[in-house]
PyMOL CGO cylinders between C-alpha atoms (Angstrom):
from pymol import cmd
from pymol.cgo import CYLINDER

trace = [
    CYLINDER, 45.97, -38.97, 39.21, 43.44, -40.31, 41.41, 0.3, 1, 1, 1, 1, 1, 1,
    CYLINDER, 43.44, -40.31, 41.41, 44.01, -39.06, 45.54, 0.3, 1, 1, 1, 1, 1, 1,
    CYLINDER, 44.01, -39.06, 45.54, 44.27, -40.99, 47.96, 0.3, 1, 1, 1, 1, 1, 1,
    CYLINDER, 44.27, -40.99, 47.96, 42.23, -38.86, 50.16, 0.3, 1, 1, 1, 1, 1, 1,
    CYLINDER, 42.23, -38.86, 50.16, 39.26, -39.79, 47.51, 0.3, 1, 1, 1, 1, 1, 1,
    CYLINDER, 39.26, -39.79, 47.51, 39.87, -43.39, 46.56, 0.3, 1, 1, 1, 1, 1, 1,
    CYLINDER, 39.87, -43.39, 46.56, 37.33, -46.18, 47.45, 0.3, 1, 1, 1, 1, 1, 1,
    CYLINDER, 37.33, -46.18, 47.45, 37.92, -48.77, 50.07, 0.3, 1, 1, 1, 1, 1, 1,
    CYLINDER, 37.92, -48.77, 50.07, 36.90, -52.32, 50.31, 0.3, 1, 1, 1, 1, 1, 1,
    CYLINDER, 36.90, -52.32, 50.31, 35.78, -55.23, 52.20, 0.3, 1, 1, 1, 1, 1, 1,
    CYLINDER, 35.78, -55.23, 52.20, 34.36, -52.37, 54.99, 0.3, 1, 1, 1, 1, 1, 1,
    CYLINDER, 34.36, -52.37, 54.99, 31.30, -53.29, 56.87, 0.3, 1, 1, 1, 1, 1, 1,
    CYLINDER, 31.30, -53.29, 56.87, 28.44, -51.65, 56.02, 0.3, 1, 1, 1, 1, 1, 1,
    CYLINDER, 28.44, -51.65, 56.02, 28.31, -48.71, 58.42, 0.3, 1, 1, 1, 1, 1, 1,
    CYLINDER, 28.31, -48.71, 58.42, 32.12, -48.45, 58.29, 0.3, 1, 1, 1, 1, 1, 1,
    CYLINDER, 32.12, -48.45, 58.29, 31.80, -48.41, 53.77, 0.3, 1, 1, 1, 1, 1, 1,
    CYLINDER, 31.80, -48.41, 53.77, 29.18, -45.47, 54.65, 0.3, 1, 1, 1, 1, 1, 1,
    CYLINDER, 29.18, -45.47, 54.65, 31.49, -43.55, 56.40, 0.3, 1, 1, 1, 1, 1, 1,
    CYLINDER, 31.49, -43.55, 56.40, 34.52, -43.54, 54.29, 0.3, 1, 1, 1, 1, 1, 1,
    CYLINDER, 34.52, -43.54, 54.29, 31.88, -42.90, 51.01, 0.3, 1, 1, 1, 1, 1, 1,
    CYLINDER, 31.88, -42.90, 51.01, 31.18, -39.62, 52.73, 0.3, 1, 1, 1, 1, 1, 1,
    CYLINDER, 31.18, -39.62, 52.73, 34.63, -38.68, 53.88, 0.3, 1, 1, 1, 1, 1, 1,
    CYLINDER, 34.63, -38.68, 53.88, 35.80, -39.40, 49.88, 0.3, 1, 1, 1, 1, 1, 1,
    CYLINDER, 35.80, -39.40, 49.88, 32.95, -37.37, 48.66, 0.3, 1, 1, 1, 1, 1, 1,
    CYLINDER, 32.95, -37.37, 48.66, 33.72, -34.51, 51.34, 0.3, 1, 1, 1, 1, 1, 1,
    CYLINDER, 33.72, -34.51, 51.34, 37.94, -34.73, 50.32, 0.3, 1, 1, 1, 1, 1, 1,
    CYLINDER, 37.94, -34.73, 50.32, 36.98, -34.35, 46.67, 0.3, 1, 1, 1, 1, 1, 1,
    CYLINDER, 36.98, -34.35, 46.67, 34.87, -31.43, 47.26, 0.3, 1, 1, 1, 1, 1, 1,
    CYLINDER, 34.87, -31.43, 47.26, 37.11, -30.04, 48.92, 0.3, 1, 1, 1, 1, 1, 1,
    CYLINDER, 37.11, -30.04, 48.92, 40.11, -30.94, 46.28, 0.3, 1, 1, 1, 1, 1, 1,
    CYLINDER, 40.11, -30.94, 46.28, 37.90, -29.46, 43.65, 0.3, 1, 1, 1, 1, 1, 1,
    CYLINDER, 37.90, -29.46, 43.65, 36.08, -26.25, 44.93, 0.3, 1, 1, 1, 1, 1, 1,
    CYLINDER, 36.08, -26.25, 44.93, 37.02, -24.83, 41.33, 0.3, 1, 1, 1, 1, 1, 1,
    CYLINDER, 37.02, -24.83, 41.33, 35.08, -27.00, 39.55, 0.3, 1, 1, 1, 1, 1, 1,
    CYLINDER, 35.08, -27.00, 39.55, 31.85, -26.25, 37.95, 0.3, 1, 1, 1, 1, 1, 1,
    CYLINDER, 31.85, -26.25, 37.95, 28.44, -27.97, 39.79, 0.3, 1, 1, 1, 1, 1, 1,
    CYLINDER, 28.44, -27.97, 39.79, 28.26, -30.58, 36.95, 0.3, 1, 1, 1, 1, 1, 1,
    CYLINDER, 28.26, -30.58, 36.95, 31.77, -31.34, 36.77, 0.3, 1, 1, 1, 1, 1, 1,
    CYLINDER, 31.77, -31.34, 36.77, 31.16, -32.02, 39.95, 0.3, 1, 1, 1, 1, 1, 1,
    CYLINDER, 31.16, -32.02, 39.95, 28.09, -34.15, 40.09, 0.3, 1, 1, 1, 1, 1, 1,
    CYLINDER, 28.09, -34.15, 40.09, 29.39, -36.38, 37.23, 0.3, 1, 1, 1, 1, 1, 1,
    CYLINDER, 29.39, -36.38, 37.23, 32.35, -36.91, 39.41, 0.3, 1, 1, 1, 1, 1, 1,
    CYLINDER, 32.35, -36.91, 39.41, 30.06, -37.50, 42.57, 0.3, 1, 1, 1, 1, 1, 1,
    CYLINDER, 30.06, -37.50, 42.57, 27.72, -39.81, 40.40, 0.3, 1, 1, 1, 1, 1, 1,
    CYLINDER, 27.72, -39.81, 40.40, 31.17, -42.15, 39.58, 0.3, 1, 1, 1, 1, 1, 1,
    CYLINDER, 31.17, -42.15, 39.58, 32.10, -42.23, 42.70, 0.3, 1, 1, 1, 1, 1, 1,
    CYLINDER, 32.10, -42.23, 42.70, 28.94, -43.62, 44.10, 0.3, 1, 1, 1, 1, 1, 1,
    CYLINDER, 28.94, -43.62, 44.10, 28.56, -45.99, 41.38, 0.3, 1, 1, 1, 1, 1, 1,
    CYLINDER, 28.56, -45.99, 41.38, 31.45, -47.80, 41.86, 0.3, 1, 1, 1, 1, 1, 1,
    CYLINDER, 31.45, -47.80, 41.86, 31.17, -48.11, 45.51, 0.3, 1, 1, 1, 1, 1, 1,
    CYLINDER, 31.17, -48.11, 45.51, 27.31, -48.97, 45.13, 0.3, 1, 1, 1, 1, 1, 1,
    CYLINDER, 27.31, -48.97, 45.13, 28.08, -51.58, 42.46, 0.3, 1, 1, 1, 1, 1, 1,
    CYLINDER, 28.08, -51.58, 42.46, 24.36, -53.22, 42.98, 0.3, 1, 1, 1, 1, 1, 1,
    CYLINDER, 24.36, -53.22, 42.98, 22.71, -50.28, 42.39, 0.3, 1, 1, 1, 1, 1, 1,
    CYLINDER, 22.71, -50.28, 42.39, 21.73, -49.56, 38.95, 0.3, 1, 1, 1, 1, 1, 1,
    CYLINDER, 21.73, -49.56, 38.95, 21.00, -46.47, 39.17, 0.3, 1, 1, 1, 1, 1, 1,
    CYLINDER, 21.00, -46.47, 39.17, 23.12, -43.43, 40.53, 0.3, 1, 1, 1, 1, 1, 1,
    CYLINDER, 23.12, -43.43, 40.53, 22.21, -39.51, 39.74, 0.3, 1, 1, 1, 1, 1, 1,
    CYLINDER, 22.21, -39.51, 39.74, 21.60, -35.93, 39.66, 0.3, 1, 1, 1, 1, 1, 1,
    CYLINDER, 21.60, -35.93, 39.66, 17.49, -34.33, 38.68, 0.3, 1, 1, 1, 1, 1, 1,
    CYLINDER, 17.49, -34.33, 38.68, 17.97, -30.34, 38.85, 0.3, 1, 1, 1, 1, 1, 1,
    CYLINDER, 17.97, -30.34, 38.85, 14.98, -28.38, 40.03, 0.3, 1, 1, 1, 1, 1, 1,
    CYLINDER, 14.98, -28.38, 40.03, 13.71, -25.95, 36.98, 0.3, 1, 1, 1, 1, 1, 1,
    CYLINDER, 13.71, -25.95, 36.98, 10.60, -23.99, 36.74, 0.3, 1, 1, 1, 1, 1, 1,
    CYLINDER, 10.60, -23.99, 36.74, 9.20, -24.24, 33.40, 0.3, 1, 1, 1, 1, 1, 1,
    CYLINDER, 9.20, -24.24, 33.40, 6.38, -22.15, 32.34, 0.3, 1, 1, 1, 1, 1, 1,
    CYLINDER, 6.38, -22.15, 32.34, 5.91, -21.06, 36.40, 0.3, 1, 1, 1, 1, 1, 1,
    CYLINDER, 5.91, -21.06, 36.40, 5.44, -24.71, 36.94, 0.3, 1, 1, 1, 1, 1, 1,
    CYLINDER, 5.44, -24.71, 36.94, 8.49, -27.31, 38.84, 0.3, 1, 1, 1, 1, 1, 1,
    CYLINDER, 8.49, -27.31, 38.84, 9.90, -29.91, 36.59, 0.3, 1, 1, 1, 1, 1, 1,
    CYLINDER, 9.90, -29.91, 36.59, 12.66, -32.27, 37.74, 0.3, 1, 1, 1, 1, 1, 1,
    CYLINDER, 12.66, -32.27, 37.74, 15.22, -32.38, 35.21, 0.3, 1, 1, 1, 1, 1, 1,
    CYLINDER, 15.22, -32.38, 35.21, 18.39, -34.84, 34.49, 0.3, 1, 1, 1, 1, 1, 1,
    CYLINDER, 18.39, -34.84, 34.49, 21.42, -34.07, 35.52, 0.3, 1, 1, 1, 1, 1, 1,
    CYLINDER, 21.42, -34.07, 35.52, 24.41, -35.93, 35.84, 0.3, 1, 1, 1, 1, 1, 1,
    CYLINDER, 24.41, -35.93, 35.84, 23.77, -39.98, 36.12, 0.3, 1, 1, 1, 1, 1, 1,
    CYLINDER, 23.77, -39.98, 36.12, 25.29, -43.42, 35.92, 0.3, 1, 1, 1, 1, 1, 1,
    CYLINDER, 25.29, -43.42, 35.92, 23.16, -46.46, 35.26, 0.3, 1, 1, 1, 1, 1, 1,
    CYLINDER, 23.16, -46.46, 35.26, 22.03, -49.55, 33.62, 0.3, 1, 1, 1, 1, 1, 1,
    CYLINDER, 22.03, -49.55, 33.62, 19.13, -47.68, 32.83, 0.3, 1, 1, 1, 1, 1, 1,
    CYLINDER, 19.13, -47.68, 32.83, 18.15, -44.98, 30.96, 0.3, 1, 1, 1, 1, 1, 1,
    CYLINDER, 18.15, -44.98, 30.96, 16.71, -42.11, 32.97, 0.3, 1, 1, 1, 1, 1, 1,
    CYLINDER, 16.71, -42.11, 32.97, 14.04, -40.30, 32.89, 0.3, 1, 1, 1, 1, 1, 1,
    CYLINDER, 14.04, -40.30, 32.89, 14.59, -36.99, 31.41, 0.3, 1, 1, 1, 1, 1, 1,
    CYLINDER, 14.59, -36.99, 31.41, 11.60, -34.78, 33.01, 0.3, 1, 1, 1, 1, 1, 1,
    CYLINDER, 11.60, -34.78, 33.01, 10.05, -35.67, 36.04, 0.3, 1, 1, 1, 1, 1, 1,
    CYLINDER, 10.05, -35.67, 36.04, 6.76, -33.07, 37.18, 0.3, 1, 1, 1, 1, 1, 1,
    CYLINDER, 6.76, -33.07, 37.18, 7.60, -32.00, 40.97, 0.3, 1, 1, 1, 1, 1, 1,
    CYLINDER, 7.60, -32.00, 40.97, 6.02, -34.30, 43.39, 0.3, 1, 1, 1, 1, 1, 1,
    CYLINDER, 6.02, -34.30, 43.39, 4.87, -36.86, 41.02, 0.3, 1, 1, 1, 1, 1, 1,
    CYLINDER, 4.87, -36.86, 41.02, 8.00, -39.03, 41.88, 0.3, 1, 1, 1, 1, 1, 1,
    CYLINDER, 8.00, -39.03, 41.88, 7.39, -42.55, 43.32, 0.3, 1, 1, 1, 1, 1, 1,
    CYLINDER, 7.39, -42.55, 43.32, 10.50, -42.96, 44.72, 0.3, 1, 1, 1, 1, 1, 1,
    CYLINDER, 10.50, -42.96, 44.72, 13.62, -40.11, 45.28, 0.3, 1, 1, 1, 1, 1, 1,
    CYLINDER, 13.62, -40.11, 45.28, 16.00, -40.60, 47.37, 0.3, 1, 1, 1, 1, 1, 1,
    CYLINDER, 16.00, -40.60, 47.37, 17.95, -37.20, 48.77, 0.3, 1, 1, 1, 1, 1, 1,
    CYLINDER, 17.95, -37.20, 48.77, 21.73, -37.09, 49.91, 0.3, 1, 1, 1, 1, 1, 1,
    CYLINDER, 21.73, -37.09, 49.91, 23.22, -33.94, 51.04, 0.3, 1, 1, 1, 1, 1, 1,
    CYLINDER, 23.22, -33.94, 51.04, 26.24, -32.90, 49.45, 0.3, 1, 1, 1, 1, 1, 1,
    CYLINDER, 26.24, -32.90, 49.45, 27.88, -29.94, 49.61, 0.3, 1, 1, 1, 1, 1, 1,
    CYLINDER, 27.88, -29.94, 49.61, 28.49, -28.73, 46.00, 0.3, 1, 1, 1, 1, 1, 1,
]
cmd.load_cgo(trace, "trace")
């Protein structure tokens, strides 16, 4: 069952919503420290997608070294579009980073 600690509250002002989302994500990570990285990323994607329904894509890219070149490989994501599977590092047109303690 879904813990009350990280349920999504509705009807909040924007700044308060962001604080609640951060609180909920932190609570989830703290509660499920034993989950592996992919499981935590997957769960956090759902949480973010449900929190920001107007956003078409929420996901993680994982940095990998392939033939001595850094590339970004798609990790867990939620969205209305197919994500680009591999992106050359530094060739990203738009990329937002969020610090999550995983």
